[in-house]
N, C-alpha and C positions, 0 to 999 in steps of 0.2 A: 549592246550591239546594235550597230545602225544597218537597217535595210537598205539595199540598192537593188534597183530594176537591171535587168537586163537591157542592152540598147533596143534590142528588138520590142521588147515590152514598153519601153519608155515611150518609142514611137506611137505604139498601138493607143495608149494611154492619152498621148497629146492629140491623136486623131479622133478618138472619142470625144473629149472634152470640147474639142473645136465644133462640134456637130451641136452643142447645146448655148443656148444664148446666156443661159445661167449655168456656171459650173456645178453648183449642188445637183442640178437634174442629171447629170452624169453618174451619180453615185452607184446605181445598181449597175451598169455596164462595167464601171472601173473596179467595184468589189469583184464581178467575175475574174477579171485579168488578172487582180492581185492573188484571188485565190489560186488560180492556174498556175501563177508564178512560183509561190510561197507553200502552196498545198493546204493553207488554212487562214483564216482573218482571227488571229489573236489580237491581243492588245496592242502589240506593236505594228501589225499591220492596220489596225484601226487607226492609229496615230499617223500613219502613212498616207492613209486614202484622206483623213480629215485636212492634213497639211497640202496636200494635193487640190482639194477642191475647196479649200477656204472655210471649213465649216468646223463645228466642235465634235471632238471625239465622242461625244455622247449622242449626237445625231449618227454618227455611223454605227455605234453600239445598238441604238433603237433599232436600225434596219438589219444588221447582222442578226441580232437575237430574236427579229421576228420572223426572218425565211429560214425555213429548214435547209436550204441549198447551200447555206454559207456554214460552214465548218469552223468552230471554235478552236478545234486542235486538229491536227493531222490525223486522215482516216487511213484505213488499209487500201489495197489495190482496188478491193471490191467494198464498197459501202452498202451494205443491204439496210433499206429502210422498210420496216413494217407497219402498215397502217394501223392506228389504234381507235379509229372514229367509229361511231356508233355501229354503222351499216357491217364493217369489216369484224366489230367485236360480236356482233350478233351472229355473224357467219363462221366464227372460230379463229378470228385472228391469236386470241391469247394461246390455243393449242399449236399454231403455227409457230407463235415467238417461242413458245417453250421448246418445240422441236427444234428450232435452229440453235436454240441457245446450247441444248444438250448434243447436238451434232458438232457445232464450232467450240464448245465448251467456254463460252463468254455469254455474258450478260448485256443487256443496251448500254452503250456509252463505253464498251470495251472493244479492243482489238486484238486479234491473236497474235500470238508471239511471234509468228512468221511475217507479221503485218498484211497479210493476205487478205483478211475479213475484218471490218468494222460493223457492229449491229447497234441499230438505232430504232426506236420507235418514232413515228411521225403522226401528228393530230389527224391530217387528211392527206391522201394522195390524189383525190379527185377521180377516183376509179370504182366508184361505189358499185358500179353494174358488174365488176370482176371480183366482189369481195369474195373471201379475204384477199387482199393484193399486197404487193410489195414491190420495190424498186431495187435493183442492182444498178448500182452508178444510174445511168439516164434511162435503163431499160423497165418498163412495168412489166409485171407479172402478176395474173389474176386466176381465180378460182383455184387458189391453192390448196393443195393437201401434202401429205409428206411425200408420196412418191413423185408428185411435180416438183417440189423443193428439192430431193435427191437428185434430179434429172438437170435441174438449172445449175445447181452447185458444181456437180459432177461435170458438166460440160464447160466449165470456166476454164480459162487456160491454166 
């Protein structure tokens, strides 16, 4: 299967690439656009990005695998990322993760059968002052406990 962009996405990518004197420098913003278009950056999307920018697929894979903001497979409507760094761990992140696993019936790396939630752990959210913390899509939530998690999840659409 060969991936193709919508006309709007192709124009967006062309504008992004035009901003950089070296195409390779546009990798991060191009990957964001590709993920928005296809919902993930799997091997097929890596190949597409590499061909657009004239770089190797390995270079694209290095970036995609380094940053937790890029998803190697499609995620649910709500992507819950629980911080597992030292500060969050010391403040109870394992208990928070266990509670979410029980509540949603999934483990990290899994998506609920209705495709509503995907659960992940990440090395650091950069929100140590709010430990334990998590993100739901792009929204940070900190000072978590069971009641706060219930409130957050129950208030999602």
